[in-house]
C-alpha positions, 0 to 999 in steps of 0.5 A: 022222448024217443030219439031217432036211430041210424042203422050202422055196421062194422066191416073189416075190409081187405081180409077174409078173417073176422078180426083182421084187415081194416075196420070201417063203420058204415051208416045207411042214412035215410036223411040225405040232409043230415048235418055235418056235425052229426056225421062227425059226431057219429064218426068220433063215437064209432072211432074207426079210422073212417066211417062211411055214410051212404045216402040215396041219390034220388028220393025214389031210390032204394038201398036194395035196388039202386045202382048209384049212391052218394058216399062220404067218409069221416075220420074221428076228427075230419072229413076225407076226400077218398077212402078205399076201405070205407068204399069197400065196406059200403059196397059189402053192406049193400051187397052182402047185408041189404041184398043189392043185386046190381052188377055194378055200384057207383058211388058219387063223392062230395067232390063229384068223384065217381067210384065203382064197386063190382062183386066178383064171387067173394071179393069186391073190386073197386075202381079208384083214381090213380095218384102217381107220386113224383120224386122229391129231394130227400132233405125236403121231408128229412125230419118226417122220414127220420121220425117215421123210419128211425135208423132204417135207410130210405132209398127214395122219397116221393110225394102225391100232391093230390092226396098229400101222401108222402111215400118213403121207400126203404132200401132193399136191404131192409126186411119185412120184419123190420118194417113190421117192428117199426115204431114211429114217433107218430105224435111228433109228426104234426109238430114237424110238419103242419099238414100243408103238403103232407097229410099221411106217410107211407113206408114201403119196401120191395118184397119179392116173395108172395107179395110184390111189396109191403107197406104201412101208413101213418096219418096223425094229421087227420086223426089216424095214428096208423091205418091198418089197411089203406085203399087210398094209399094204394092209389099212390103205391100202385103206380109207383111199384108198377113202374119200379117192377114193370108190371101193371098187376101187383099183389100187396100186403099192408103189414100193420098189426091187423094186416090185409092183402090187396090185389092191384091193377093199374090202367095208365090210359084211364088213370085208374087203379083197380083195387080188390080184396075181400070184406067181412061184415062183423057187426050190425046194429042201430045207433040212437040219436037223441 
């Protein structure tokens, strides 16, 4: 018996290069009632840090003409509340492949969060919630910091309770090369902390060159040993560095092996952050479902 098929794409977000940035899978779902077990199975099969599932908001909507969609994201092991690069990838598919001409796309999440995406020439601009971290005592997560940063000195620890992201700022004496060469004991992190407060660790430092700051991100609690370029992490990083550098506009690089670049603009009044970059669609096909 012939099975169903779902259109699927792979998009590299926050890069203009075909083999850089953060790859995300995107599925355009004709059936909005597809069960979670199916979505989780597809995400595990695709095995990217996130797979984005886009559905039409109303029965009469079409992917090429509607301006508002529902959006969910799954890692290979669980659903997540926010994924920046998955949102950018979804917008890139709708705009660059499907041919949607709407000036602004709105995505409504399972938690009724509304995210917007606007195409500006080659780049896509996302408006995401601001998740400003707050200082925490160094000893509170000292074991996590040691497992991630090793011998590199940590100047400050901050936690975004909303996202469960722990921000570790390295001393200014540390170099970008040291951050790039960092080899955390990622497998130990879930054994050191149960994920009740921290579900991801950001390591960051001040750059002062082409970029204002650089970072890496590790989230084994949600099935992601290291995420190449993380939009949601920059909803935490942007307000932190905006205060540190007294600038609401920032240029950032996530210096994983694949690496990616992000422009950021902080809107304190609206508690939002504009995250912008480029995205490349590198694969298109159909996933057969028995």
